[in-house]
TITOR-250583 format. One record per residue (C-alpha): x, y, z negated; residue in one letter. Coordinates in pm, whole numbers, padded with zeros to 5 digits, always signed. Layout:
BEGIN
XYZA/...
//
This chain:
BEGIN
-02667-04686+00276M/-02869-04724-00066D/-02711-04663-00397T/-02836-04706-00727I/-02785-04379-00856L/-02719-04007-00727Q/-02674-03776-01018A/-02711-03508-00738T/-02756-03569-00366P/-02379-03549-00321R/-02243-03770-00608L/-02247-04119-00515Q/-02179-04405-00755V/-02287-04749-00798G/-02330-05042-00563K/-02348-05066-00178L/-02619-05232+00008S/-02600-05619+00008R/-02629-05590+00386R/-02261-05496+00380S/-01957-05698+00421L/-01712-05773+00174L/-01962-05675-00103G/-01999-05444-00397G/-01764-05131-00363A/-01833-04831-00591A/-02031-05081-00781G/-00447-04676-02580G/-00126-04558-02500F/-00036-04873-02303A/-00321-04767-02058L/-00149-04434-02003A/+00227-04499-02001L/+00271-04883-01970G/+00385-04938-02315W/+00614-05239-02378P/+00430-05559-02483E/+00425-05656-02839P/+00689-05883-02964A/+00461-06200-02955E/+00399-06154-02567A/+00765-06111-02489Q/+00839-06482-02435D/+00620-06481-02115A/+00803-06383-01792P/+00831-05993-01785K/+00578-05830-01534K/+00678-05501-01379Y/+00500-05220-01187G/+00125-05249-01130A/+00138-05615-01257Y/+00289-05510-01584G/-00010-05263-01654M/-00320-05359-01829P/-00540-05573-01596N/-00285-05565-01326G/-00378-05567-00965V/-00678-05684-00779V/-00612-05741-00402E/-00953-05900-00299N/-01112-05702+00002P/-01455-05833-00112L/-01407-05580-00389V/-01256-05278-00207F/-01409-05289+00142V/-01769-05298+00277S/-01874-05302+00634I/-02225-05233+00729A/-02417-05368+01021D/-02375-05052+01202D/-01997-05062+01158G/-01953-04800+00896I/-01665-04909+00670V/-01685-04804+00312T/-01363-04821+00104I/-01372-04812-00276T/-01105-04587-00439C/-01025-04710-00771H/-00807-04428-00898R/-00913-04070-00999A/-00872-03775-00766E/-00748-03467-00921M/-00596-03291-00623G/-00299-03545-00545Q/-00492-03698-00250G/-00546-04063-00383V/-00920-04069-00260R/-00758-04033+00085T/-00426-04202+00062G/-00540-04526-00097V/-00835-04576+00138P/-00606-04462+00427M/-00351-04740+00346I/-00653-04994+00366I/-00795-04849+00684A/-00468-04868+00868D/-00418-05225+00792E/-00788-05307+00876L/-00735-05123+01205E/-01041-04913+01123A/-01134-04595+01312D/-01095-04327+01042W/-01388-04132+01171S/-01617-04430+01071K/-01466-04461+00717V/-01648-04353+00405R/-01495-04342+00052V/-01679-04401-00276V/-01550-04385-00631Q/-01517-04688-00852A/-01660-04672-01199P/-01444-04766-01497G/-01401-05145-01474D/-01049-05275-01465E/-01156-05645-01484E/-01310-05588-01130R/-01076-05321-00984Y/-00732-05382-01160G/-00562-05105-01356N/-00738-04770-01311Q/-00515-04541-01518D/-00418-04241-01299T/-00091-04133-01487D/+00274-04161-01443G/+00275-04088-01062S/+00205-04457-00996R/-00094-04492-00779T/+00072-04497-00436T/+00391-04652-00585R/+00191-04937-00738H/-00083-04994-00489F/+00089-04943-00151F/+00144-05304-00092M/-00169-05440-00256P/-00391-05225-00057M/-00208-05301+00252R/-00257-05675+00180R/-00641-05600+00119C/-00685-05432+00450G/-00475-05697+00624A/-00680-05986+00479S/-01013-05801+00570A/-00879-05758+00924R/-00805-06118+00972Q/-01133-06224+00817M/-01304-06021+01094L/-01065-06153+01368E/-01160-06512+01239A/-01529-06446+01253A/-01512-06288+01611A/-01302-06607+01728A/-01562-06840+01578A/-01840-06632+01761R/-01662-06680+02088W/-01549-07028+02026G/-01185-06946+02085V/-00869-06970+01874P/-00820-06688+01620A/-00467-06624+01747A/-00638-06490+02080E/-00833-06220+01886V/-00694-05887+01748S/-00845-05586+01580A/-00780-05266+01741K/-00950-04929+01649N/-01267-05066+01509H/-01290-05339+01751Q/-01232-05702+01776L/-01069-05779+02118L/-01037-06127+02303H/-00714-06058+02490R/-00757-06338+02739P/-01106-06227+02858T/-01125-05859+02741G/-01442-05938+02539R/-01500-05693+02245A/-01720-05681+01934L/-01769-05394+01680D/-01670-05456+01331F/-02041-05463+01233G/-02135-05735+01455A/-01951-05983+01272V/-01934-05844+00916A/-02184-06089+00778R/-02000-06397+00913D/-01659-06251+00794A/-01800-06197+00424A/-01816-06573+00399A/-01470-06667+00503L/-01188-06750+00275P/-00963-06440+00190V/-00620-06499+00362P/-00316-06479+00118T/+00029-06566+00089G/+00200-06702+00422A/-00151-06674+00584D/-00146-06302+00556L/-00010-06088+00849R/+00088-05734+00765L/+00146-05482+01031K/+00488-05373+01139K/+00549-04998+01049P/+00572-04910+01426A/+00220-05019+01429E/+00089-04777+01162F/-00175-04541+01295R/-00231-04330+00973Y/+00037-04427+00737I/+00326-04168+00748G/+00167-03974+01021K/+00033-03674+00844G/-00263-03654+01061T/-00543-03763+00816V/-00714-03476+00646P/-00834-03479+00299I/-01148-03682+00273I/-01308-03439+00042D/-01156-03133+00200G/-01487-03004+00351F/-01687-03057+00051D/-01415-02885-00166M/-01393-02577+00042T/-01769-02535+00086T/-01879-02587-00270G/-02038-02916-00212R/-01777-03142-00404A/-01916-03292-00730I/-01667-03221-01027Y/-01755-03331-01375G/-01899-02987-01449I/-02137-03021-01142D/-02328-03327-01271V/-02696-03266-01319V/-02956-03533-01449L/-03316-03505-01530P/-03411-03358-01866D/-03043-03282-01931M/-02938-03108-02254L/-02629-02901-02318Y/-02390-02909-02604A/-02080-02722-02738V/-01888-02841-03039V/-01719-02646-03324A/-01397-02863-03390R/-01155-02873-03669S/-00913-02588-03599P/-00624-02790-03730T/-00506-03142-03653Y/-00608-03362-03957G/-00839-03095-04095G/-01181-03205-04254T/-01504-03041-04277L/-01602-02944-04631R/-01957-02859-04543G/-02167-02645-04288F/-02483-02463-04289D/-02689-02491-03954S/-02998-02286-04063A/-02910-01969-03855D/-02808-02194-03566A/-03139-02371-03542M/-03311-02022-03533K/-03135-01956-03199V/-03388-01972-02904P/-03312-02300-02702G/-03130-02479-02977V/-03246-02829-03024V/-03034-03009-03275K/-02722-02972-03465V/-02508-03283-03519V/-02203-03344-03695E/-01923-03544-03524I/-01722-03761-03778K/-01356-03743-03711G/-01109-04034-03734S/-00820-04057-03970P/-00477-03945-03847V/-00319-04084-03621P/-00656-04068-03427S/-00536-04169-03066A/-00792-04027-02832F/-01090-04003-03068Q/-01251-03670-03102P/-01174-03422-03364L/-01413-03371-03650P/-01672-03114-03559G/-02035-02989-03551V/-02212-02997-03212A/-02495-02772-03124V/-02733-02912-02857I/-02957-02685-02666A/-03158-02658-02351N/-02886-02420-02202S/-02517-02373-02234T/-02584-02008-02344W/-02809-02127-02629A/-02567-02382-02744A/-02282-02126-02746M/-02499-01871-02930N/-02613-02141-03165G/-02241-02237-03228R/-02155-01869-03316K/-02428-01888-03579A/-02300-02189-03770L/-02147-02141-04099K/-01859-02383-04131L/-01607-02458-04425D/-01285-02634-04298W/-01000-02779-04488D/-00693-02733-04305G/-00551-03072-04416G/-00198-03174-04401P/-00105-02950-04091N/-00273-02631-04228G/+00041-02449-04273S/+00211-02563-03933Y/+00404-02262-03786S/+00596-02260-03465S/+00851-02030-03607D/+00946-02218-03913S/+00923-02571-03718Y/+01155-02435-03455R/+01404-02364-03739A/+01363-02700-03864E/+01427-02857-03531M/+01727-02636-03462M/+01883-02754-03791A/+01808-03120-03716A/+01985-03076-03371A/+02288-02958-03552G/+02336-03290-03724K/+02393-03650-03619P/+02071-03831-03524G/+01978-04185-03383K/+02238-04319-03142V/+02058-04413-02816I/+02337-04446-02583R/+02710-04436-02668N/+03022-04478-02430A/+03378-04412-02514G/+03486-04170-02814D/+03304-03854-02791V/+03429-03699-03095D/+03782-03756-03022A/+03740-03642-02668A/+03590-03322-02781L/+03855-03263-03026K/+04121-03300-02775S/+03940-03110-02490A/+04100-02787-02345A/+03778-02614-02361K/+03443-02706-02549V/+03113-02573-02425V/+02806-02558-02650K/+02446-02454-02617A/+02108-02512-02764Q/+01784-02494-02561Y/+01420-02460-02653Y/+01099-02538-02503M/+00771-02456-02671P/+00447-02658-02673H/+00255-02633-02353L/-00095-02751-02255T/-00225-02880-01932Q/-00501-02601-01896A/-00670-02762-01586P/-00896-02520-01407M/-01189-02750-01497E/-01187-02765-01872P/-01292-03118-02015P/-01666-03186-01986T/-01868-03507-01966A/-02246-03606-01951T/-02390-03905-02106A/-02715-04083-02148R/-02791-04352-02434V/-03103-04552-02380R/-03240-04905-02380D/-02908-05030-02544G/-02696-04895-02271R/-02474-04598-02238C/-02392-04440-01914E/-02130-04150-01875V/-02021-03915-01598W/-01701-03716-01612G/-01364-03620-01469P/-01154-03914-01630F/-00811-04019-01550Q/-00856-04335-01754S/-01217-04443-01722P/-01148-04785-01879Q/-00988-04626-02182A/-01320-04428-02222V/-01534-04715-02163R/-01341-04913-02437T/-01360-04631-02685D/-01734-04548-02646I/-01827-04910-02658S/-01654-04929-03007K/-01793-04605-03133R/-02134-04691-03017L/-02101-05057-03126E/-02197-05180-02764L/-02033-05455-02580T/-01831-05312-02275P/-02076-05438-02030D/-02340-05215-02168K/-02120-04896-02103V/-02095-04755-01750T/-01827-04482-01698V/-01871-04305-01352N/-01567-04099-01226V/-01630-03760-01063T/-01365-03548-00902L/-01129-03388-01150L/-01073-03017-01135G/-00708-03080-01247G/-00591-03312-01492G/-00219-03307-01555F/-00251-03579-01836G/-00509-03391-02037R/-00790-03602-01867K/-00659-03923-01949S/-00762-03861-02314K/-01137-03938-02334G/-01234-03762-02646D/-01480-03531-02468Y/-01635-03843-02304G/-01688-04001-02647I/-01831-03660-02790E/-02094-03679-02504A/-02187-04036-02580A/-02217-03982-02964L/-02431-03689-02882L/-02643-03856-02637A/-02722-04111-02885R/-02905-03839-03100E/-03134-03726-02818T/-03394-03995-02774G/-03282-04095-02430G/-03213-03754-02285K/-02864-03694-02125P/-02641-03430-02280V/-02356-03262-02106K/-02081-03142-02331V/-01909-02820-02228I/-01569-02718-02329W/-01483-02338-02287T/-01140-02229-02207R/-01073-02146-02567D/-01193-02488-02658D/-00938-02634-02397D/-00651-02428-02548L/-00732-02486-02910H/-00804-02853-02900H/-00573-03014-02635S/-00315-03295-02654F/+00009-03064-02625Y/+00328-03123-02460H/+00590-03166-02710T/+00803-02869-02847V/+01181-02946-02828S/+01508-02844-02928V/+01814-02986-02702E/+02162-02955-02844H/+02446-03002-02591L/+02826-03010-02632E/+03089-03092-02353A/+03453-03106-02347G/+03651-02979-02031L/+04010-03076-01971D/+04285-02824-01872A/+04158-02862-01503K/+03806-02804-01575G/+03721-03185-01537K/+03441-03297-01780P/+03574-03552-02039V/+03315-03565-02305A/+02922-03515-02352W/+02700-03505-02645L/+02335-03441-02624H/+02088-03421-02920R/+01729-03417-02836S/+01471-03313-03119V/+01102-03318-03072G/+00771-03484-03199P/+00688-03799-03013T/+00390-03925-02841L/+00387-04227-03066L/+00233-03997-03332A/-00098-04039-03168L/-00099-04406-03238F/+00090-04467-03543M/+00149-04304-03881A/+00442-04073-03924D/+00689-04184-03650P/+01012-03968-03657K/+01209-04066-03335T/+01105-04078-02963E/+00980-04373-02787S/+01171-04560-02517P/+00956-04415-02258I/+01029-04060-02378E/+01405-04137-02401L/+01390-04283-02061G/+01273-03947-01906M/+01621-03802-01808G/+01784-03857-02162L/+01903-04217-02203T/+01950-04236-01844N/+02155-03927-01777V/+02331-04016-01455P/+02668-03849-01509F/+03010-04015-01451A/+03171-03908-01780I/+03409-04138-01964P/+03284-04042-02317N/+02917-03990-02355L/+02681-04005-02647R/+02312-03925-02680V/+02113-03897-03004E/+01776-03851-03132N/+01738-03679-03461P/+01414-03706-03648E/+01103-03479-03607A/+00751-03488-03736A/+00435-03421-03533A/+00199-03160-03675H/-00059-03151-03380T/-00184-03375-03117R/+00098-03459-02881V/+00029-03591-02544G/+00159-03624-02215W/+00180-03347-01950Y/+00293-03333-01610R/+00636-03486-01600A/+00628-03547-01991V/+00958-03547-02163S/+01148-03488-01834N/+01061-03119-01861L/+01281-03032-02180P/+01562-03282-02084H/+01596-03161-01734A/+01578-02790-01850F/+01862-02835-02096A/+02077-03087-01907I/+02071-02882-01557Q/+02113-02563-01732S/+02400-02696-01927F/+02568-02823-01610V/+02557-02463-01476D/+02713-02334-01792E/+02986-02597-01758M/+03050-02497-01414A/+03104-02145-01497H/+03304-02240-01792A/+03531-02436-01570A/+03543-02166-01294G/+03373-02393-01058R/+03091-02375-00800D/+02774-02511-00991P/+02665-02727-00671K/+03009-02881-00644D/+03037-02919-01013F/+02709-03103-01020L/+02807-03326-00749L/+03134-03397-00928E/+02940-03481-01244L/+02724-03738-01064L/+03022-03906-00907G/+03043-04128-00617P/+02740-04299-00445P/+02648-04608-00670R/+02362-04790-00802K/+02316-04808-01181I/+02125-05079-01344D/+01913-04892-01610P/+01997-05176-01853R/+02351-05072-01838D/+02274-04734-01985I/+02037-04858-02246N/+01711-04743-02049D/+01470-05021-02156T/+01174-04858-01997W/+01286-04776-01639N/+00937-04635-01559H/+00796-04979-01603G/+00958-05095-01302E/+01197-05393-01227D/+01534-05262-01283P/+01672-05474-01003S/+01448-05316-00746A/+01470-04963-00905Y/+01822-04895-01006P/+01932-04529-01062V/+02060-04442-00713D/+02330-04185-00752I/+02369-04156-00367G/+01998-04062-00324R/+02031-03803-00608L/+02350-03660-00433R/+02160-03653-00107R/+01870-03440-00227V/+02117-03204-00395T/+02323-03162-00076T/+02014-03115+00143M/+01857-02845-00097A/+02177-02650-00107A/+02229-02678+00277K/+01876-02568+00354E/+01900-02281+00120A/+02243-02183+00275N/+02425-02213-00061W/+02738-02020-00097G/+02607-01731+00126R/+02706-01383-00021P/+02431-01236-00240M/+02355-00874-00308G/+02356-00705-00639K/+02079-00854-00861G/+02026-01148-00638R/+02139-01505-00712G/+02085-01879-00629L/+02029-02160-00883G/+02035-02537-00838I/+01908-02832-01026A/+01833-03218-00945A/+01659-03476-01156H/+01571-03836-01118Y/+01210-03916-01262S/+00920-04157-01190F/+01161-04331-00961T/+01201-04034-00717T/+01486-03802-00665Y/+01437-03422-00634V/+01650-03117-00616A/+01553-02753-00608A/+01736-02431-00510V/+01579-02108-00621I/+01662-01762-00505E/+01585-01470-00732V/+01603-01092-00728A/+01618-00894-01041V/+01581-00521-01011D/+01728-00253-01259A/+01410-00264-01468K/+01437-00648-01515G/+01160-00729-01263E/+01189-01071-01134L/+01084-01180-00780T/+01141-01504-00608I/+01198-01474-00233P/+01246-01858-00169R/+01245-02193-00312V/+01390-02500-00130D/+01299-02839-00260I/+01437-03169-00139A/+01257-03490-00231I/+01341-03855-00157D/+01045-04070-00287C/+01118-04366-00037G/+00867-04423+00227A/+00623-04165+00279I/+00250-04256+00308V/+00083-03911+00353N/+00366-03627+00422P/+00117-03338+00380E/+00023-03439+00024R/+00385-03480-00062V/+00455-03131+00047R/+00134-03004-00127S/+00247-03184-00449Q/+00604-03042-00443M/+00448-02692-00363E/+00213-02715-00663G/+00494-02855-00887A/+00698-02554-00799C/+00439-02318-00906V/+00333-02510-01217M/+00709-02528-01313G/+00763-02150-01263L/+00464-02080-01476G/+00598-02300-01743N/+00931-02127-01737A/+00815-01753-01703L/+00514-01752-01952S/+00403-02090-02079G/+00370-02128-02451E/+00130-02261-02710I/+00234-02143-03057S/+00085-02232-03393F/+00016-02014-03714K/-00147-02180-04022D/-00208-02483-03815G/-00403-02302-03561R/-00322-02234-03190V/-00274-01866-03131Q/-00364-01847-02771Q/-00737-01813-02678D/-00740-01783-02308N/-00551-01714-01980F/-00460-01353-02094H/-00245-01523-02362Q/-00162-01871-02206F/-00061-01735-01856E/-00071-01965-01572V/+00140-01829-01277L/+00010-01528-01122R/-00008-01474-00735M/+00226-01181-00753N/+00493-01395-00942A/+00475-01689-00693A/+00764-01746-00460P/+00739-01579-00121K/+00813-01918+00046A/+00839-02275-00085I/+01007-02496+00178V/+00983-02865+00127V/+01244-03100+00273H/+01118-03452+00315L/+01373-03757+00318I/+01176-04033+00461P/+01265-04393+00344G/+01201-04749+00456D/+00860-04904+00416Y/+01018-05234+00314S/+01177-05075+00004A/+00974-04989-00310P/+00823-04641-00323L/+00875-04364-00569G/+00621-04137-00756G/+00531-03789-00624V/+00276-03612-00854G/+00540-03530-01124E/+00889-03540-00997P/+00879-03190-00847G/+00836-03006-01176V/+01154-03081-01389P/+01428-02927-01166P/+01236-02598-01140I/+01278-02432-01487A/+01675-02498-01478P/+01699-02399-01121A/+01523-02063-01210L/+01740-01997-01524A/+02057-02081-01322N/+01964-01847-01044A/+01885-01559-01307I/+02232-01617-01447Y/+02372-01593-01108A/+02181-01269-01039A/+02223-01101-01377T/+02496-01266-01596G/+02210-01330-01853K/+02180-01694-01979R/+01827-01821-02040I/+01820-02088-02315R/+01482-02024-02461N/+01125-02064-02267L/+00937-01889-02193P/+01132-01619-02026I/+00861-01351-02047R/+01055-01017-02116D/+01394-01164-02176Q/+01536-00993-01846L/+01420-00642-01983R/+01596-00675-02311A/
//
């Protein structure tokens, strides 16, 4: 099948042959998180889920499905693959409804074009949640078009024809046709919609929920054939590295490139102009060295003489800022939820428990650092790279290069990890700006690991202040939570001081406890660096503080932590998010996605049961439990730890229970929970980005440590609670991370009596 471009023999992008059926496959803040519509648009009926995202949903099979004369089915995946399995899961949904033989299915990646494909932002654990039903309808409509074409060929009623395992069968006579035999005819037929569309019953699924379909890219990934952003190679390609402002908001006073130009292989030195703060996803100001090899470019960068002004954040220090946040957390802040009379209840309580928790900045640190390749010629720009939000990259490049969007093509490669970093397209914009300076030659921008750590969009630092009142029987009667940290809004507006509804709706506003007197506040905090989303976003500090504090309350009341948590949750019930001032609700319809306490109780109970909660533990051993609701999914974790006399920590086992509703690909759900556990442990044990004089202090993985093999759990056991395919689905990519840090901290307390309130843990057990 011909393509219009192959950057290497293994990277396919572009359009399929016109001989194929169902035509051309692969041919801001709101983008990433589903920001509420501006006031002037709110008179229109509110849209939820995928339909509430920019450019919404496209269900036309002529866009996503192509069938060649030989029967090979090519399905376009419009979302980015970064290890979560969407390049398998989304096509698998279509193929199941289509009744395609999976061995005859090929998958191609869509370029960034939301008018054609619908929303393409791969953030927020939304791909399967948003597109399960639209892609089912896409596959079903293609199947019915094939059935209708076969019926017309035979001159029989369409009701007598059915698709089965890549064939069209006339039931009364037993006649059969391959999909390819009627593909051309089917392409000319109307697309069935609405009442004319017949979806399969779940009992008829061949792939969905079975766990039998391997990762479509698995062989290529394990044999070195897969094409990630770093692997793109184009003829006459040049390479570039950039010396960027070491502080956010810093400016370049001047530079001397004479010595850099003397380095063999260096072709050109180009200044990249920065954008005023707030700069959204625009590149930092910098000086790029373009050369005929990465090595030459790096050596040229070393030879640059640069004079930076640190700007307004040149004195940013993690230590002093932490003190500022702690002071703010001790004072009243903006009230975002209030029930009863917390002050009176605390004053009359038999016992008051207080604690503050700290989580530092983190960075995504994907194994593949940011990278992109661009070519600008003949009034057009084409970019290749690992982008979570290709449409955002396309929009930003078109503005910076003053081209109309139709003159910009963004090709999406596999992502070597993303975690939210690669939804910010600054590195793609850098590549396009530099390619404009090379007379038509393509330029690949390379970020080193140091570049990645020094110039990321960091997970927010936070201080969480909690107070609770217990009555004489140890029953909770009051809850006060103040959450302090810079907001994501700082990327997009000048000097915001409080968190957005999105961040507040990540386990803070919607805390699900049955406590009569409850107040949640958000004191002010300024941002001094680029704050961006990171896997699970603000659920991380909120869950760490809340679930750790529940454990502290349980011990203060002399109660079992699991039983106390269940009592706090209260009886099974469904809470309308609007009743607890959650105006975001993950962008979902609150009537379809209430906070279901029964489901949260169920995962808590299951994780505890599977971990054999309550069993006798030896000296230095303990179990910790935590549960959290995020991205419309319910997850609980029980972690077992062992701490020896020297303070050495090992983790024999982790049990994770997840209820994400109906499960499309069980193997990937398990994998995501296992990966979330490892990442959550890395965050808790060693993850930290710190600042001094506005500059990041960590240079590489010897200082910003991801979890090492010897620190990983000996066993991670995932327990799936399957749901009903008729009900809305939940997210999977992120919800496994939030309960891990508090479950670990609670287990450490059970084993040692030492309470962990400040992350990372590092050497605290040896003190």
